[in-house]
C-alpha positions as CSV (number, residue, x, y, z in Angstrom):
1,M,7.8,9.3,-5.0
2,I,4.7,10.1,-5.7
3,R,2.3,8.4,-8.5
4,S,3.0,11.0,-10.9
5,E,6.3,10.7,-10.5
6,L,6.4,6.8,-10.8
7,I,4.2,7.3,-14.2
8,Q,6.8,9.8,-15.7
9,K,9.6,7.6,-14.9
10,I,8.1,4.4,-16.3
11,A,7.3,6.7,-19.5
12,D,10.9,8.2,-19.7
13,E,12.4,4.5,-19.8
14,N,9.8,3.1,-22.3
15,P,9.8,5.5,-24.9
16,H,7.6,3.4,-27.1
17,L,4.5,3.7,-24.7
18,Y,2.3,6.7,-24.8
19,Q,2.4,7.9,-21.3
20,R,-2.2,7.8,-21.0
21,D,-1.2,4.4,-21.6
22,V,1.6,4.2,-18.6
23,E,-0.9,6.2,-16.8
24,R,-3.6,3.5,-17.4
25,I,-1.3,0.6,-16.2
26,V,-0.2,2.5,-12.8
27,N,-3.8,3.4,-12.3
28,T,-4.9,-0.5,-12.8
29,I,-2.2,-2.4,-10.4
30,F,-3.3,0.5,-7.7
31,E,-6.9,-0.2,-8.2
32,E,-6.6,-4.2,-8.3
33,I,-4.1,-4.1,-5.4
34,T,-7.2,-1.9,-3.8
35,E,-9.6,-4.2,-5.0
36,A,-7.7,-7.5,-3.4
37,M,-7.1,-6.2,0.0
38,S,-10.9,-5.2,-0.2
39,R,-11.8,-8.4,-0.3
40,G,-9.6,-9.5,2.5
41,D,-7.3,-11.1,-0.1
42,R,-3.2,-10.8,0.7
43,V,-1.2,-9.3,-2.5
44,E,2.4,-10.1,-2.5
45,L,5.2,-8.9,-5.3
46,R,7.9,-10.9,-5.0
47,G,11.1,-9.2,-3.9
48,F,9.0,-6.4,-2.6
49,G,6.8,-7.2,-0.4
50,A,3.2,-8.6,0.6
51,F,0.3,-6.3,1.7
52,S,-2.3,-7.9,3.8
53,V,-5.3,-6.7,5.9
54,K,-5.2,-6.8,9.8
55,Q,-8.2,-6.6,11.9
56,R,-7.8,-4.0,15.3
57,D,-10.5,-5.3,17.7
58,A,-12.9,-2.6,19.4
59,R,-11.4,-1.1,22.4
60,V,-11.9,1.6,24.9
61,G,-9.5,5.0,23.8
62,R,-8.9,7.9,25.6
63,N,-9.5,11.4,24.0
64,P,-6.0,13.4,24.5
65,R,-7.6,16.7,24.8
66,T,-10.1,16.0,27.5
67,G,-8.8,12.7,28.9
68,E,-12.3,11.1,28.7
69,S,-13.1,7.3,27.7
70,V,-14.3,6.8,24.3
71,E,-15.5,3.4,22.6
72,V,-13.1,2.8,19.5
73,E,-15.2,0.3,17.2
74,E,-13.3,-2.9,15.5
75,K,-11.7,-1.7,12.1
76,H,-9.3,-2.9,9.6
77,V,-6.2,-1.4,8.6
78,P,-3.9,-2.3,5.4
79,F,-0.4,-3.7,6.7
80,F,2.5,-3.9,4.6
81,K,5.4,-6.7,5.4
82,T,8.8,-5.7,3.2
83,G,10.2,-8.8,1.0
84,K,13.9,-10.1,1.5
85,L,15.2,-8.5,-1.4
86,L,14.2,-5.1,-0.7
87,R,15.1,-5.4,2.9
88,D,18.5,-6.3,2.0
89,R,18.8,-3.3,-0.7
90,L,17.8,-1.1,2.3
91,N,20.3,-2.4,4.5
92,G,23.2,-2.2,1.6
93,K,23.6,-6.1,1.4
């Protein structure tokens, strides 16, 4: 599902809301999650999962084309851990 499909589904299930309002709500939620993660905060949605930021240390990598050693800088990457409820639903429990 892509963002526009999510917006359309929410708008269809809530006919009392204008589509532009639903779009603003969905965009605000994603922006808040992004902002929290950029500050290094953890975002937990009960029953769904938790978004956090993990740090990857600097390392020496290899260019797969040439085999040449390349310095890879330290970086921060997003990480998602599923909640128990979501995991159980995916596994048919």
